[in-house]
C-alpha positions as CSV (number, residue, x, y, z in Angstrom):
1,X,-86.2,-60.6,-80.0
2,X,-84.2,-61.3,-83.2
3,X,-86.0,-58.6,-85.2
4,X,-85.9,-55.4,-83.3
5,X,-85.4,-51.7,-83.7
6,X,-83.2,-51.7,-80.7
7,X,-82.7,-53.2,-77.3
8,X,-84.7,-51.6,-74.5
9,X,-82.9,-50.9,-71.3
10,X,-84.0,-53.5,-68.7
11,X,-86.2,-52.4,-65.8
12,X,-84.8,-52.6,-62.3
13,X,-86.7,-54.4,-59.6
14,X,-87.5,-50.9,-58.0
15,X,-88.8,-49.6,-61.3
16,X,-91.1,-52.6,-61.8
17,X,-92.4,-52.2,-58.2
18,X,-93.2,-48.6,-58.9
19,X,-95.1,-49.6,-62.0
20,X,-97.2,-52.0,-59.9
21,X,-97.7,-49.2,-57.3
22,X,-99.0,-47.0,-60.2
23,X,-101.3,-49.8,-61.3
24,X,-102.6,-50.1,-57.7
25,X,-103.2,-46.3,-57.6
26,X,-105.1,-46.6,-60.9
27,X,-107.4,-49.3,-59.6
28,X,-108.2,-47.1,-56.6
29,X,-109.0,-44.1,-58.8
30,X,-110.9,-46.1,-61.5
31,X,-112.2,-49.3,-59.7
32,X,-114.3,-50.5,-62.7
33,X,-111.5,-50.2,-65.3
34,X,-109.9,-53.6,-64.6
35,X,-111.4,-57.0,-63.7
36,X,-111.9,-57.5,-60.0
37,X,-109.3,-60.2,-59.7
38,X,-106.6,-58.0,-61.2
39,X,-107.6,-55.0,-59.1
40,X,-107.7,-57.1,-55.9
41,X,-105.2,-55.9,-53.3
42,X,-104.1,-59.5,-52.7
43,X,-103.2,-59.9,-56.4
44,X,-101.4,-56.5,-56.6
45,X,-99.4,-57.2,-53.4
46,X,-98.2,-60.6,-54.7
47,X,-97.5,-59.0,-58.1
48,X,-95.4,-56.3,-56.4
49,X,-93.4,-59.0,-54.6
50,X,-93.0,-61.2,-57.8
51,X,-91.8,-58.5,-60.2
52,X,-88.4,-58.5,-58.6
53,X,-87.9,-62.0,-60.1
54,X,-88.6,-60.6,-63.6
55,X,-85.8,-58.1,-63.3
56,X,-83.3,-60.8,-62.4
57,X,-84.5,-63.3,-65.1
58,X,-85.6,-61.1,-68.0
59,X,-83.3,-62.9,-70.5
60,X,-84.6,-66.4,-69.5
61,X,-88.2,-65.0,-69.7
62,X,-87.6,-63.6,-73.2
63,X,-86.0,-66.9,-74.3
64,X,-88.9,-69.0,-73.1
65,X,-91.5,-66.7,-74.7
66,X,-89.5,-66.6,-78.0
67,X,-89.3,-70.4,-78.1
68,X,-93.0,-70.8,-78.4
69,X,-94.7,-69.4,-81.6
70,X,-97.9,-68.8,-79.6
71,X,-96.1,-66.0,-77.8
72,X,-94.4,-64.3,-80.8
73,X,-96.0,-61.3,-82.5
74,X,-94.9,-58.3,-84.6
75,X,-95.6,-55.1,-82.7
76,X,-93.9,-51.7,-82.5
77,X,-92.9,-51.0,-79.0
78,X,-94.7,-47.6,-79.2
79,X,-97.9,-48.9,-80.8
80,X,-100.2,-47.1,-78.5
81,X,-103.9,-47.0,-79.5
82,X,-103.9,-43.3,-79.3
83,X,-101.3,-43.0,-82.0
84,X,-103.9,-43.6,-84.8
């Protein structure tokens, strides 16, 4: 996080839960798009419960990821594959 074009606004727990809800809707509409273990209702339910922790501990999560070179990469935050 040292080299950045700007700080992103942190997601709230509700915003993260909505993202998981959208993921669940996607798995229902496109069942073969994701691996079965990721699309499984049990996984998505647990993920929805667990994302609230991320909102409260985002700084600690970034610090831990940044401390290990295996989790560091250079990427533009808007590097969508459809931007080519």
